[in-house]
N, C-alpha and C positions, 0 to 999 in steps of 0.2 A: 525564352527560357531554355529551350533544347540545345542551343549553342553556347549557353553560359558555362563558365568554368565550374566543374564539379565542387561542391562543398567538402571540406575536410571531414573525415569520419567523425571526429569528436564534436564537431559543430552539429552534424546531423543527429548524433546521439543526445546532444544537449536539447535539441528541438524535440526529440521524441520524449525526453525527460519531462517536458511540459505536460505530457499526457498523464504521467504518474503523479506530477504535482497536482493536477486537477482531480484525478480519480480518487487519490487517497489523501493528499495534503489538504485540499480545499473541501472536497465532498464528504470526507469521513472524519479526519482528525481535527479539523476546525470545530467540529461539534463539541469537543472537549472544552473549548473556550466558551462556546455558546450555551452549554448545558447550565451552568450556574444561573445566568440571568433568565433563561427560559424556564428553569425549574422554579425559580422564585416567582416569576410572573404568572406561570400557568399552573402552579400548585401541584407539581409532579412529585410522586414518590420516587425513590431510587429505582424501584422495579420499572416504573413507567419510563423514566429516563433511559434505562438500559434497554427497554423494549423498542424504543426509537431506533437504536442501533441494531438491535436484532432484526427488525424489519428491513433495515438498510442492508444487512447481511443476507437476508433472504432474497432481496432483489439482486444482490451480487451473485448469489447462487443461481438464480434463474438466468442471469445474463451469461454466466460461465457455461451453463448447459447449452445455451442457444448459440454460443460463440462459434463452434466448429461449423455449423451450418451457415452462419453469417459470413464467416471467412471464405467458405467455398463460393458463395453467391456474390459477395461485394468486394472481396479482396481485403487484405490486411489493412491497407491504408484507408479504404473507404469505411471499414468498421471503426478504425481508430478515430477518424475525424467525426463520424457520425456519433460515436460514443461521447466524445467531449461535448458536442452540441446538445445531446440529450441531457447530459449532466449539468451544463450551464443553465438550460432552461428550467430544469427541476430546482436548481438552487435559487433561481429567480422566484420561483413559485413559493419557496419557503418564506420569502419576504412579503408575501401578499396574503397569508392566511394566519389564523391563530387556533383554529379548531384542531383537536388531537387527531381526529379521523383524517382530515386533510393532510396533516403533517406526516401521518403514517404512510399515506399513499405516496407523498412526495419523497420520503425516505427510501421507500421501495424503488421508485423510478430512478432515483439517484444511484441506487445500488446496481440496477440493470445497466445504466449508462457507464458507470465506473468500471464494471467488469469488462464490458465490450472494449473500452479504452485500454484497460490494463493488459488483457490477454492479447490483443492485437499489437499494442505497443511493445510488449515483451517479445512477440514473434518478430516484429520488424527489427528490434534491437539485436536479436539472435541472428537474423539474416543479414543485418548490416555488416556483421564481422566478415562474411564471405562475399558480399555484394562488390562487384568489380568497378562501379562507376564512381566511387568516392576515393579521395586521396588516402594513401596508406599512413598508418601510425606505426609505432614501434611493435613488430610482431609479437615480441615476448610479453607485452602487456596489453595488447589491444582487445582480446576477447573478454578477459575479466574486467578491464577498465570500461569497455562499452556497455557491458551489462550493469556494472556498478553505477556508471553515470546515469543509465536510464532509471534504475530503481532508486538511486539517490535523489532523483528529481522530486520525490516526495518531500524531502527536506526543505526544498525551496518553497514548496507549498505550505509547509508548516510554519516557516519563518514569515512568509507573506501573511498568513493568517494571524500570527501573533502580533504583527504590526498593524493589521487592519482592523481586526474584530473589536479589540478593546475600545479603540477610538470611536467606533460606530455603535457598539452594543451598550455602552455605559453612559450614553447621553440621557439627560433628564427629560425624556419624552416617553409617552406610552408605547409599549412594545418596541423599545429601541433596538432590541436584537434583530428585528426585521431588516433594518438597514444594513446590518452586517452581512446577512445572506444575500441581499441585493449587491453589495460590494464584491462578495465572493463570486457572484455570477458574472460581474463585469470582468474580473480577473480571468475567469475561465474562458470567456469569449476572446479576450486578448491572446491568451495562450493558444487557443485553436487557430487563430489567424496566423500566428508566427509558425506553429507547427506545420500548417498547411503549406506555407510558402517554402519551408526548408526541406520538405519531404517530397516534393513533386517528382523528382527523378528517382527516388527510392523505390517507387511502386514498380517500375519496369525492372529495375535491378533485382528486387526481392522475388519477382516472379521467376526470372532466370535462375536465381540461386536455389529455388525450391524445385527445380526441374528434376534433379537426380532422385531415384527412387529405389535404392538398394535395400532399404528396410523400412517400408512405409507404415507399419503398424505400431501402435503403443499398446503393450501388453501390461495391464494393471498388476498382475501377479508378480512380474519381475521387479516392480518398484514398490511392492507392498510395505516394506519397512519404512521407506522414505514417505510414502503417501500417509501412513499412519502417524508418523512423526509430524508431518506437516498439518494434518488434522488437529492434532493436539496443540500445535503452535498457533493455529487460528483461534482455537478456544482460549488459550492461555494469554496471548499477548493483548487481545482486543479489550480485556477488562481494564488493563493499565491505561491504554490510550483513551478509553472512554471516560474513566473516573479520576485520573491522576490530578487534573486541575481542581476538580471538586474536593478531593482529598486535601490538597494544599490550602485551599480557601477555608476549609473546615478547621484546619490547624492554624488559621489566622495569620498565614504568611502574608506580607505586604503585597499589594497588587503588582508593584514594580518587580518584586522578586519572582512572582508567579510568571509574569510575561518573560522575564529574563530566562527563567527555566525553560519555557517553551521555545524561545528563540534558540537557546543553546542546544536543545534536543534536535531541532531542525537543522542547525549547523552541523551537528555531529552526524546526521543522516547524510548530508551532502559530502562530508569528509570521508564517510565510510566507503565512497566510491574508489578512493585510492587506497584506503587502509586494507581492504580485503581483496583487491584486485588479484594479487598473486595467489591467494588461497582459492579464489574462484577458478583461476586458470589451471591450477594443478589438481584439484579435488575431482576425482572421477567416481567415487562411491559416496557414502553418507558421512564422511568425516567432517566436512565443512557444515553440514546440517546439524550434526551432534554438537560441535564446539560452539556454534553460534546459539543453539537452544540453551546450552548450559550457561553461557554468559548472560543470556536474556533472563534465565531463572534467578541468577544473582541480582541482576538490575531490578527485577520486580520485587525481590525480597527486601531490598534496602529500606524502602519507605515503611515496611512493616516493623523493622527493627528500630528506626529513628526517623523523625521528620525534622531534625536539625538541618539547617541549610546546607551544611557540607555533605551530609548523607543524601539529601534530596537531589542536590546538583550532581553528585557522583552517580546516582541512579539514572537521571536523565541523560547524562553524558554517555554512560555505558549502554543504555537502552537504544538511544539514537544511533550510536555507532555500530549497532548490531542488527536491529530488527529488519531493515529493508535489504541488508546484505544477505540475510537469511532467505528472504524471498528470492533474491538473485541467485542464491545457491541452487534452487530447484530448477531454474531455467538453465543454469550451467550444467546441472546433472543431465537434464534432457539433451542439451547440445552435445555433451560429451559421448553419450550412450546411444543416440539414435541418429538416423539419416535426416537431412533437412525436410524431407516429405512428411516425417512423423512428428516434427516439432509442433505444429498446431494442436494435434490431439494430445501430445504430451503436456504442453503448457496448460491447455484447457483442463486436463485431468487434475493437475496440481491445484489450479485455481478452484476447481469444483470442491475439493476436500478442504481447502483453505477457507472457502466461503461457508461450508457446512460447519466448521468449527466456530466461525464467527457468529453464526446464527445463535448458537447456545451461550457463547461467552458473556455478552453484555447483561443479558437477563439474569444469568446464573450469579454473576458477581453482584448485581443489584439486589437480587433475592437474598443473598448471604449478607449483604450490607444491612438490609432492612431488618433481618431476623436473628443474625448471629454475631453481633459485635461490631458493626460498622464496616467502612471500606477497607480497613487494614486486614480484616478476616478474609475479605474477598480477594485481596492481593496475595495473601498467603496461599490460598487455594490455586490461584493462577501460577504462582511460582512452582508449586508442586507439579502441576500439569506440564509445565515447560521442562522441568527436570525429567519427567517420564518421556517427553518427546526426545530429549537428548539421548536417552538410553535406547530407545527404538531406532533412532537414526544410525547408531553404530552397527546395526544389523544389515544395513544396505551396502551391498557390494557392487562394484562396476559391472555393467552388463556387456559392454562392448564399445566399439567406436562407431560414431555415426558418419 
């Protein structure tokens, strides 16, 4: 392998994107498709259904806190592949139990593995831009596009989930949803094998790329507006992704329409890699974060105003085209304003506040839905939170160049 021709940059970026496909697309967002059959089978309230994703977010928070130490000890690629392995095994466990307590534990472990994968994969994608062992792409588009492809990989996971989960979860057998979790675990293991093969040479290159240390520290105060905005983003967006399928099923949209909606949302996430590449390349302050939060607020509000198919699909298309690029914008902010040595702590800091927001979001929306008028009321609150996030992001100024 050491004498093999280096893989093109975008091929390696696509392999890294399999990590985000697993950590978010399969491990978190596929739950939206599985929630209706699991809720019907296990007799959950909306609060319990939301609490499952709250526990998942708590695991994500714990994984993000542990990520810097793990990166120092095992390296970014080791944490990346280890995180995918843990996530895959936890997904397999979902298919072997039915007790709420066991599912809570597995959702937590899945969150830990997902955070490890997502933080280390984002770091590897950021370093890939300056790594010398891969073929060059167009310099004007490479940085934003590489980051967009990595985070846009979540869309591939969403599409795969939309195609796999209904076929397995809606069979006429007891606990049919368990087969869907097992299928997702199989996809995760395949993704790990492909990513491991494609990133072998990236480990050495990434280590060399991180060698410069002109500004090694991440200072939370300098990024306070962006961090606060990202906290609210985590709180606001997760309610939509947890409950949107349940909302559509409650409104009696046909099953094929619901699946088409989720496929379209995932495809929009993939397309966002190219749609926002230029914005991610240019934005050095909080402008991209503010714009994308504002658009996300609009997307979240649309199902509150109408659940007619046109409004629903417009919501999903806009939401999918924005929300992972918003995540990418924080990595871009770190990359533009800090030296490579500070990127791990910077990316981990944003992931920590992101996870903290997600801990609150699902249970809050579930509680509102149970007590204050259903899921539409919860979505309205989420849209308001995202609007506030957009306002806070406008306060973030460029810090310097890394």
